[in-house]
C-alpha positions in Angstrom: 9.9 -10.0 11.0 8.5 -7.2 8.9 9.4 -4.0 10.5 7.7 -0.8 9.5 8.3 2.7 10.8 5.5 4.9 12.1 6.4 8.6 12.0 4.6 11.5 13.5 5.4 15.2 13.6 6.0 16.7 17.0 5.1 20.3 18.0 8.5 21.4 17.1 8.0 20.3 13.5 10.5 17.4 13.7 9.6 13.9 12.7 9.5 11.2 15.4 10.1 7.6 14.3 8.8 4.5 16.0 9.8 1.0 14.8 6.9 -1.5 14.7 6.2 -5.0 13.4 2.8 -4.6 11.7 2.5 -8.3 11.4 2.4 -8.6 15.2 -0.9 -7.5 16.8 0.7 -6.9 20.2 3.4 -4.7 18.7 0.9 -2.7 16.8 -1.1 -2.1 20.0 2.1 -1.0 21.8 3.1 1.4 19.0 -0.4 2.8 18.6 -0.5 3.5 22.3 2.8 5.5 22.0 1.4 7.4 19.0 -1.8 8.3 20.8 0.1 9.4 23.9 1.4 12.2 21.8 -2.0 13.2 20.4 -4.6 12.0 17.9 -3.1 11.6 14.4 -4.7 13.7 11.6 -3.3 11.5 8.8 -2.6 7.8 8.4 -0.7 6.7 5.3 -0.3 2.9 5.2 2.5 1.9 2.8 3.6 -1.5 4.3 3.6 -4.3 1.7 5.7 -6.6 -0.4 6.0 -10.2 -1.5 8.5 -12.9 -0.7 6.5 -15.8 -2.2 7.9 -17.9 -5.0 6.8 -17.5 -8.6 5.0 -20.2 -10.4 1.3 -19.5 -9.9 -1.2 -21.1 -7.4 0.5 -24.5 -7.3 3.8 -23.0 -6.0 2.1 -21.3 -3.1 1.7 -23.1 0.2 -0.5 -22.2 3.1 2.3 -20.3 4.8 2.9 -18.2 1.7 -0.8 -17.1 1.6 -0.7 -16.4 5.4 2.4 -14.2 5.0 1.1 -12.2 2.1 -2.3 -11.6 3.7 -0.7 -10.7 7.0 1.5 -8.0 5.7 -0.5 -6.7 2.7 -4.0 -6.7 4.2 -4.1 -7.3 7.9 -1.3 -4.9 8.8 -3.5 -2.0 7.6 -6.5 -3.4 9.4 -4.6 -3.6 12.6 -3.3 -0.1 12.4 -6.7 1.4 11.6 -8.3 -0.6 14.4 -5.8 0.9 16.8 -5.8 4.5 15.7 -9.1 5.3 13.9 -11.4 5.3 17.0 -9.5 8.3 18.4 -9.8 10.0 15.0 -13.6 9.4 15.0 -13.8 11.2 18.4 -12.0 14.1 16.9 -14.3 14.1 13.9 -11.6 14.6 11.3 -8.7 13.0 9.5 -7.5 11.5 6.2 -6.4 7.9 5.5 -4.5 6.6 2.5 -3.9 2.9 1.9 -1.3 2.1 -0.8 -2.5 -0.9 -2.7 -1.3 -2.0 -6.1 -2.4 -2.1 -9.7 -2.1 -5.8 -9.3 -5.2 -5.8 -7.2 -7.0 -5.5 -10.6 -4.3 -6.9 -12.9 -2.7 -9.8 -11.0 0.6 -11.3 -12.2 -0.4 -14.9 -11.7 3.0 -16.3 -12.4 4.9 -13.9 -10.1 2.9 -12.4 -7.2 -0.5 -14.0 -7.2 -1.0 -14.1 -3.4 0.3 -10.5 -3.1 -2.2 -9.4 -5.7 -5.1 -11.1 -3.9 -4.1 -9.5 -0.6 -3.9 -6.1 -2.2 -7.4 -6.6 -3.8 -8.6 -7.4 -0.3 -7.1 -4.1 0.9 -8.8 -2.1 -1.9 -12.2 -3.6 -1.0 -11.7 -3.1 2.7 -10.6 0.6 2.0 -13.7 1.2 -0.1 -16.0 -0.1 2.7 -14.1 1.9 5.3 -14.5 5.1 3.3 -18.2 4.7 3.3 -18.3 4.1 7.1 -16.0 6.9 8.1 -17.1 9.7 5.7 -19.9 10.8 8.1 -17.3 11.1 10.9 -15.3 13.6 8.9 -12.6 11.1 7.9 -11.7 10.6 4.3 -10.3 7.2 3.1 -8.8 6.8 -0.3 -6.4 4.3 -2.0 -3.4 4.7 -4.3 -2.7 1.8 -6.6 0.8 2.2 -8.1 1.7 0.4 -11.2 5.4 -0.2 -11.6 7.6 1.9 -9.3 11.4 2.2 -10.0 12.8 0.5 -6.9 15.2 -2.3 -6.0 12.2 -4.5 -5.4 11.0 -3.9 -8.9 14.4 -4.8 -10.2 14.3 -8.0 -8.3 10.9 -8.9 -9.7 12.2 -8.3 -13.2 15.2 -10.6 -12.4 12.7 -13.3 -11.3 10.6 -13.0 -14.4 13.7 -13.0 -16.6 14.1 -16.7 -15.9 11.1 -17.3 -18.2 13.0 -15.4 -21.0 16.3 -17.2 -20.8 17.7 -14.3 -18.7 16.6 -11.5 -21.1 15.8 -8.7 -18.7 14.5 -6.4 -21.4 11.9 -9.0 -22.5 11.0 -9.5 -18.9 10.6 -5.8 -18.4 8.3 -5.5 -21.5 6.2 -8.4 -20.3 5.8 -6.8 -16.9 4.6 -3.5 -18.4 2.2 -5.4 -20.6 0.8 -7.4 -17.6 0.3 -4.1 -15.8 -2.0 -2.9 -18.6 0.6 -0.9 -20.4 2.6 2.0 -19.1 1.7 5.2 -20.9 5.0 7.0 -20.5 7.0 3.9 -21.1 8.7 4.0 -17.7 7.8 3.1 -14.1 6.9 5.9 -11.7 9.5 7.2 -9.3 8.9 7.0 -5.5 8.6 10.7 -5.1 5.7 10.8 -7.6 3.8 8.4 -5.4 4.6 10.6 -2.3 3.3 13.7 -4.1 0.1 11.9 -4.9 -0.3 10.9 -1.2 0.4 14.5 -0.1 -2.4 15.7 -2.4 -4.9 13.2 -1.2 -4.4 14.1 2.5 -4.4 17.8 1.8 -7.3 20.3 1.8 -7.2 20.4 -2.0 -8.7 16.9 -2.0 -11.3 17.6 0.7 -14.1 16.3 -1.5 -12.4 13.1 -2.6 -13.6 10.0 -0.7 -13.4 6.3 -1.6 -11.3 6.9 -4.7 -8.7 4.5 -6.1 -5.9 6.5 -7.9 -3.5 4.6 -10.2 -0.1 6.1 -10.5 1.4 4.5 -13.5 4.6 5.8 -15.0 4.0 9.3 -13.6 0.5 9.3 -15.1 -2.6 9.6 -12.9 -5.7 7.7 -13.9 -8.7 6.1 -12.1 -10.1 2.7 -12.6 
């Protein structure tokens, strides 16, 4: 079960956390009901995602692998929006950020093909949603991180290193090359992604709608 945490800020300024399985439509409905009971959200930031499918390209991916990747990396966001956005439309305001991946444009066919395809679907869905919701005062944008320095990134390098006789440095170089090159020669840190999200949902970005921002080694660029 993929468990994600939905957080909202109460009137006292403290965060409230709610565990929810975003791959379960019934659980999303339950959690959304609890969120809406406390008021209409002003911001939705969807960060759920990941891949557990085997490497090896299309032939290594079975039906279940595709279903799992699409369920978590695309449909989870669709479910959450479907449950929360109608109330935001009634309020006539809000900001939504979906975190996709640079792989939606530069897929790693041998490592995370199904994940990349699902994130490409999320990017296309977000672009369409931005056009639909703009007239209701709701801004939708996406962030497509390149490499982020996390445990998951380290695990991916470990998997890719099998192709290089265990040479992690060679695997790391190949990963950066597959991501289109990393200008600063390093992956972005998680807090750099968070700061970009904070900007996009702030008043400083009030005219930005339907953008796809790449955060790549601490460098912002658009594609």
